[in-house]
N, C-alpha and C positions, 0 to 999 in steps of 0.2 A: 530234310532235316533243317531245322531253324537255327541259323547263325547268329553270332552275338551282336552282329551290327543290326540285324531285323529286330531282336530282342531288346536292344538298347532302344530302338525306335517305338516298340511297344511300350517300354517304361515311360518314355517322354509323353506318350498321350495318356498314360494312366496316372503320371504325377505330374505336379507342374515344376516346369525348368525355372518358373520363376522364384528367385531367392525371396526367403521371408526370414529375417534374421531374427534370432531369439531361440531361447533353449527349452522353452517349456513343453513343445510338442516331443522333442527326441528324447527329454527326460521322461515324459509321462510314458512313451513306448518303451524304453530300458526299463523302467520300473516294472511294466507288465510283462517284460520278458525276463524277468528276474536279476536286473541288473548285471548283465553279462561284462560290462567295461571294468567293473572290479577283480574280473579274471585276468587281465591283461598285465602282464609283467613288465616293471620298468618301462612305464609309457615316454615317449619323448614327443613333443610338439614342435613343429618346424612352422613358424609364422614369418611375415613378410610380404612385400608388394612385388618385388623380383628375386629370382634365386633359390625360390623353396625346394623346387624339384633337383636342382644341381646339388644343393646342400645335402638333401635327403639321401640322393643316390650316392654320393662321396661316402656318407658315413654309413651307409648300407654296406658297401664295399668292404670298408675298412673293418666293421664289426665281423662279416662273414669270413673275411681274410684271416681275421683272429681265431676262425675255428668255433665261432658263435653264432646264432641263427637270430633271424629277424623277421616279423611281419610288417609290411609298410602298406599306406594308404595314400595315393596320391591324385590328383585333379588339376585339369581334366585328363583324360586318355587321348593319345592322338589319334588311334583308329581301331583300336580293341577295347572293349569294355573290360575284358578281364585283365588287362595291364594296370588297372588300378589297383588291384589287390595282390600283394605277394605273401606267401605263405610259407615260410621257413626255407624251401627249396624249389618251390614252383609257383606259377601264377593260379588262382582261383579258377576253377574250372566253370562253363557255364550252367551246368547242372546244379552245382552248390549255390551260384547265384538265384537261379529260380526257386531252388528250396527254399533260402533264407527268405526270399522276396513273399512267398507265399505265406511264411511265416508273421512277417511283418503286416502283410495286408489284412491277416485275421484280426489284428488288434484294434482295427476300426479308429485309428488315430489319423488325422489329416497331416499328411508329410508332404514335404518337398522331395523332388529326385535327389537332390544332393542329401538330403537328411536319411532317406532310404538306402542310398549307395555307403553312406557313413555305418548304419545300421548293420548292413550286410558285411561290411568290414569286422565290426565290431563281433559279430556273432560267429563269424569264420575264424577270427583272429582268438578268440575265447576258447576254441576247441584245440588249439595248438599251444603246445609247451615250448615257447621261443625265449630268447634271453632278451630281446629289445621289442617294444612295438613302436613302430614311428609313423607319426601321422603329419601329412602336410594340411595345413589348413586352407579353407575355401578364402572366403571373402571377410576382410578384417579379422577379429576374434573374439569381441565382446560377445556376439550373438551368432557365432559360427558353430557348427554342429560338432566339430572335434575338440571343443573346449569342454571334456568331459572328466578332466581329473583334478582333483584338491590338490594331490602331492605327486605331480608327474616327476620321474628323475630328471628331465632336461625340458628346459623351453628356450629355444634358440630363434632369434629374429634376424633375418637377412635383411637386404636392403629394403627400406620403406622409403616411398615416395608418393607422390601425388596422382594416385589411381583410385578408381571407384568413387570419385567425390559425389557423384549422384545418390549415394546410399547415405551420406552423412550432411549434417548440419552444425555449424558452420562448414562450408566447403574448404576446408585448410589443413596444411599439413600439421598443424596441432591437434586437431581433430582424428586425423587419421593414426597419429602416433598415439593418441589417447586409447582409440579403440583396438589397436594392435598389442600394445604393451601395457596399458593400463589396468588390464584386467589378466595378467599373469599371475600365476600363483606366488604366494607369499612363502610358500615351503617347497621350493624346487632350487636347481640351478640354472640361472638364466644366463645365456650368451648372445651377446649383441654384435652383429656382423658390422661389416665396414659400411659406414654411412657419410653421407654429406654433414660437413660441422654443424650446420644449423640444426639439421636432422637429429643429430647426435645430442647436441645440446638439449633439445626438447625431450629426447628420451630419458637423458639424464634425471632432468628436472621430474619426470613422472614417475620415474623408479626410485626417487629419493627415499620414500617411506616403504619401499619394498624390503622384507626381510630377508629374502633369498639371497644366496651366494651369486653375485653378479659379476660376471667376465665382461669387459668392455674391450673393443677392438684395438686398444692401445697393449693390449697385453700380449699383442701378436703382430707380426707385420710380413708383408711378402717383399722379397729383395730381389730386383733385377739387376744382376751384376753380368757383364759380357752378354754371351750367349745363354746365360744359366738364370734359371728362377728358383729362390729357395723360400720355404715357411721358415720363419725364424722366431724364436721367443727366449725369455731367459735361461731355457734350459736345453733347448733342441735347435737344432738346424737340419730341415729336411729338403732334399733336393727333389724339384718338381719338373719330372720329365713326361711328356705325352703327345702323341701325335693326334689327340682328339680333342684337347681343352686348348681353344684359340685366343681367348679372349681374356681382358683383365678382370672383369666382371665376374666371368666363370671360374678364373682362379681365385679371386676373393672369397666366391662361395666355396670353393674347395678347402681354401686356409681356415673358414670357419670349422667345418667339417673337422679337419686335422685336430685342431685345437680342442673339440669335444672328444675326439677318439683318443688324444692323448691322456685327458683328464679321465677318460673311462678305462685307463690302465693299458692301452694298445700301445706296442713297442713301435719306436720311431722305424725300425728296419721293417716291421710289417706294413708300416704305412707307405714308406719310400718304395716298397716292392710292388705295393698295390697301384699306386698312382697311375702307372702306365696302360693299366687294364680299364680305367674308368672312362665310361663313354656314355654320354648325355643325348639321348635321342631326341631330334628336333631342334636341337640348340647349337648353332654354328657346326652342323652336321655335313658333311659332304658324301654325296651318293656315290659311290665307285662302283656300284652293281645295280642290277634291277632293270625292269622294263623301261624306265624313262631314259635309258643310257642310249636306246635305240633311236631316241628321237634326236640326238645331238653327234656331233663329230669327235673324235677321239680327242682334239686339242681342247675341246670345251670341259669344263667342270660345273656340276650343279652343286651349290651350296644351299642349304636350307637353314633358316632362323625365324623362330617364332615370336620374335622380338615384337612387342606391342605397346609399349608405353614409351614415354620420351626417354626415361632413364636407359631401358634396355635398348633403344633405338641409337642412342649416344653411344653404348657400348658396342654394337655392331658397327657403326661408323668408325669408331677408333679401331677396329679390326680390319676393316675394308679398306681402310686408308693406307695401311701397311703393304698392300699388294701390289705388285707392278705389272699389273696385267688389265686389261678393259673388263670392266665390270659393267653387267646389264642386270636388270630387275624386273621379277614378276611379282606384283603386290596387290594381295587383297587383304581386306580389313574390316573389322566391325564398326557400327557407325558410333558407338559409346567409347571407343579407345581414343578419339582425338586425332583423327587421321592427318589434319592439318599440321598441327605440332609434331606429329611424329616425323612426317615426311622432310619437316624443316632441318632434320640433323644429317641431312645427307647430301647437301650442297657440294657439288664437284666430284661426286662420286661415281654416279651413274651416266655411262653412254646413252642409255635408252630405259625408259620404263614402260613396261606392259601392265595394264590394269585390268582385274578380272574379279568376278564376283566370287565368293566362297561359297562351295557347294553345299546346299541343304543347311543353309544358315541365314533364318529370317532376320537376323540383325545386321547382315552384313550390306556393307556399302556396294551401290553398283559399281559396274566397270565404268560408267560414264560420271558417276559422283566422284570417282578417286581420279578421273582424267581431270575434270575441272580443277580439282585441288592440285594436280601436279603442273597442270599449264600455268595456273595463276604464279608459282613458284619457278615458272621459267624451264621446266624440264622437257626433254624430248620424249613424248608421251603418246602412247596407242594402246587402244583396247582390244579384247580378244573376249569370245566368248568363254573360253576354258582355259587353264594353264596348259593344255597339250597345244592347242592352237598359239598360245601365246610363246610357247618354245619354237613352232615352227617358224613364228616370225622373227625370232632372235637368230636362231642357229645358223652358223655358217663354216666354213674350214678353218676361220680365223681363231687363234687362242683367245678364250675369254673365260669369265666366271658368270654364270647364271644365278643370280641370287633370288631364291623365294623368300618373301618375308612379310609381316604385317600381322600374324596371329597363328596361335597355335592349333587351332581348327584348321587354318589354312594349310598349314605345314603337314598335319595329321591326313587331309585329304591326298596330299602329294604321296605321302608315305603308304598311303594305303595303295594308290594306283601302281607303285613302283614295286 
């Protein structure tokens, strides 16, 4: 019986993984399908460079705790294709994915893999009666296949930073902001998450003529007081307690979701009770159980973080520097993610770095390429053929944290093995 991994590999061969920006192909397909996107109730777009998944996931938790239903579309998946699409109370089944893919392939429209997955989500979600349909954007937003709605209920932009510049011209933060927020609907409720001051100024300039109701990050804040963290705005103060959400960046994304949830009419008491339950897979996640625990000693901890940008790397650094324990690193990264700049965030953090190639990723740096980068920055570094070998090279009976970082694809491969 075919599993989701084998089927996903088949899809990658059938449809190009190369992203081709533009809406003409998917709109042609949607028209042939009878425009099923129009059946999606209260659509919500989540846009940004970093933090889309954590904002979307938090919002999903809040809505469902309020006894309402959601469908969600996220990208990429970590290790199971089905986890991209949530349908009210379960993930999509492999049989459903196959059924909708066959329907799409009969259209004879040339589509990218991401466009096909978006269409599968739209078809599946259009068959469900849910209260909110939440979509995470892929690349930018101007030509992204999730930009399907003229009057979405909400469009939220998480942190925007200098990523994916190979797709734009000129290669500037101004152009990235234009691509992400310059094409937001004029008939929606726009929420802007926490930003670098320069980036926020650019965003405000772009949105100056947008007629939507716009909520900027000055309308709410995260308060750190003694050992407590609070969300605070002019009307509400909500305690943030969590054993799973460890970093400032993730807490800022949670804060954005809290603001949206409050404006959707969800009570502060529901939100506060829900926060301890929220969990972000592959984002500052400790592996407390699973097969990989057999490779290490009881005093050692495994930490996974899919950080792959300069901003998310800095966020990971700020968390790691609070830990009073030796930290070792197993690092895999893609070539187009600026590994040199990414690694420069971690000066003084790691006792040793083991570099590996991400399994089954053509665009992955080799272990030797990453080693060269690390040596030039004067890290203690060694290569390994795979991350299991890397664990064996690091593990001992001394307390330590072993941090896997550099790519969501890399973290996904670790979770799959675990």
